[in-house]
C-alpha positions, 0 to 999 in steps of 0.5 A: 631481741638483735634488733631490740638490744642492738636499739641499747646500744645505740641510746648507749652509744648517743650517752657520753661521759667522763671516764671512769678512775682506774681506781672505782670499783665496780659500776654504780647502779642507779636506786635503792639496793636491794634488800634480798637475800640469797638463796643455797648455791644450786647443788651443782656448782660450777667446777672449781678454777682447775676447769677453768684453768689450770692457773686461779680465777681472776676477773674484772668490771665493764668502765664508766660511761666513755671509758674504753674496753680493752682494745681501747674502744670508747664503750658507754656504761648504761642504757635502757632500764635492767626491767626494759630487756628482762621483759625481753629475755626468753623465759625456758627450762633448763637444756640438759648438761650433757656436752659441757665442758670448759673446752666448749668455751674455747682456749681459756683467758685467749687473747682475743682482742689481739693486744699480746695479753691474756684476758685474765692478766686484762681483767687484772690489768683493768680492775686492780689497783697500785698494781706491780708487773712482772719485768719483761712482760710489756705490762701484761703479768700483773704481779701484786695489787689491790682490789675492792671486791664488789661481792663482800665490800672488803677490800682485798692484796693480791699477790701473785703466787700460792696466795693468787687464789684470794682472788677470783674472776668470774663468769656473772652467767656461769659458763654451766649456765650458759649452756643449759640456756642457749649458748649450745646453738651458739657457735665456738668461736662466739662462745669463746666471746662470751667466756672473755667477754669483760661484760662478763667478768669480774674479778671478786673474791674468792671464796664469794667465786667459790660458794656462789659455782654455777649459780645462777640469780636464783640461787646465789646473790652477791653477799653484799647487797648493795652491789646485788641491783647492778649484779642482776643488770649486768648478768641481763645485759650478758644475756641480752646480748648473748640471745640466752634465756632465763628459768622462771625462777631466775626471771622472778628474782631478777625481777624482785632484786630489780623492785629495789632499784627500778632506775638500774640501766644494764651496762653495755659492751659494744665490742661484743661480737654481733650474730652472724650476719644474713646472706646478701642477696645478689644482684641482678646482672644487667644484660648486655646486647652479645659479643662474638668471640672466637673459641678460645684454645684448650688450655694445655694439662697442668703437670703432673704434680707428685706425690706428697710423702706421708708423714707419720704423726709426731709422738706426744710431747713428754717433759719430765720437769723444768729442766727438760723444757727449758732442754727443749726451747719451750720455756716458757710453756702456756696451758694448752700448750703439748706438753704442758703439766699443772706441775710447771705451773705453780705461781698458778698464771697458766705459765710455766716454766718460766 
């Protein structure tokens, strides 16, 4: 699988192109859109946004050919045909959900590209147009913008605050779905990369995202039929990149959608971390003629190290309100930091007591 998708990326690298304009909606597919109807979402849906992050979920897409990712690295948008990559995905049953939690995929919206902005705001910055930013955040915190939603083909005004959940981040391959199809076998580092990979993130209509839940292609497809080929191709690309499998029903649903747009190619993301490299065999040393060496004097015994005193573990941090947070010098306080409470984050951006 790794060699197959590696060749996909090599093919993609050879293809250049002009960057897509910032205002363009998520990637455009080749071929006629599928007319497949979406079925009812699976009963066990992806948890509500509060499990992903106390803040509402928001998201984005991969740039078009020749565009740049969040780290500024140029990456192609399309590689092999989606049907060809689909044929390489293993078909198995679901693994048990035992052990699944959002924490298994690392810190929510971690700054994986080390640009000083969390993934959520990076994706909003990438996908929205007509954006404004909160002053003093180095253009990290998106306050307003306009989304061309790929799932419903509607235009949505994003305004951070009580109504910011109108625009949410969708993990195109849901975390819960991935957990049951191979992600349990990945390292925490690779699962964190999966959860923050731009290839797997789309800014979409909030209600549509909630309706999808943890559904795969066999249980949910975007209401916008013109986007279904792109949507399925992106799921195939993500699953191939992270060595995940699909169920028989999921395979059939994907093949059915792509049957009306067989020329659709998968989007790629060259910055996705590779599988852990194989161990390099040691090089045999060159034998040299023996050299007479005088025995060295035994080293002096090192002085005894003082025993460090036992340090009592700090007590749990608790702040009654934002006034207490500021008094302790802990403002702004972020999700995951000691003492953080959801009530501190009124605008749902993962940062409290701003």
